N, C-alpha and C positions, 0 to 999 in steps of 0.2 A: 393021451398026452398027460404028462405029469404036472402037478400043480404044487408050487412051492409052499403053499399054505396047507393043503390037505395031504401032501406027500413029501414033506421036507427031507426025509431020508434019502430020496432019489437024488437030491442035490448035495448030499453030505451035510445037511443042516439038521438042527433040532430047535424047536421053539423054546425060547427062554421065558417069554411073557407076551401076553396080548391084552389089549385094552379096547373095548367096544365103546365108541363115543355116541353111537346112534341110539335111538329108542328101541331098535330091534324090530320094529313093526313094519314089515315089508321093506326094510332098508338095512344097509350096513355101512359102517364107517369105522374101520378096524385098523389099529396100529399094532404091528407085530415086531418083535425082536427075535432074531435067530442067531444061533452060534454055529459057526463052521467048525465041525468036530475035528477035522484034520488040521486046519491052519490056525485054529484057536482065535479066529476073528469073529466080530459081531456085526450083524447087518440089521437094518430096519427098513420098513416100508409101511405106508398107509394107503389103504384102498377104500373106496366108498362107492355106493351105488344103490339102485333099487333091488328088489328081490329077484330080478331076472338074471343078471350076470352072476357068475360064481366069483366070490372074492379071490383076488389075485390070479385070475385065470390068464391074464396076459403078462405075467411076470416070470422071470427066470432069475438065476443067480446074478447074471449080468445087470439086471435092472434094479437090484437092491442097493440101498445106500449104506455106506459104512456108518456104524453107530457113532453119533456124536452125543454124548450123554448130556452136555450142557443144552444143546438144541432140543433134545427130547424132553428134558425137565421143563424148559420154557413152553413148549407146545402143550404139555399136560397141564401146566399151571394156567395157561390161557383158556384151555377147554373147560377146566373146573370153574373158572371165573365167569364164563358166559351165563347170561341171564336164563337161557333155555337149555341148560346143561342136562345131560342124561347120565352123568357119572357122579358119584359121590367123591368127596375129598379122600375118604378112606380107601375106596377102590383105586383111585389114582395113585395114592401113596403106596399101596401094596404092589402095584405095577412097577413103579420106580424102584422100590426096595428089591424086588426080584431081579431087575436088571442090574442094579448096583451089586448085589451079592454075586451074581453070575460073573460080572466083569472083574470083581475083586478076587474071586476064587480062581480066576484064570491067570492072574499075574504070577510070575515066578517068585518063589520065596527067597528072601535074602539069606545068604550063607552066614552061618555063625563063625566067628573067629575064635 
């Protein structure tokens, strides 16, 4: 069975950016942003668990959320502000920057007159 995280190409996707919120010690809490290469849309999903399940093992393209950059920025900001955070502000900022660059470069360019 294909996995949207480990085999995004089978779904016509490519990973734009990912951010690991957990300590990585026998656990995962991962936020991923994908780009649909054919339709030029962006999707995101967050999955978490212990080391037993495979990240995103129960997800397909139908389960992914359309990217809402405002909501994503808010989530990342809240995670960085947590007392027991596992990500640095710089790592979070790099993640958001990658997503912003990908979405901006995807917009059609204005025609010159």
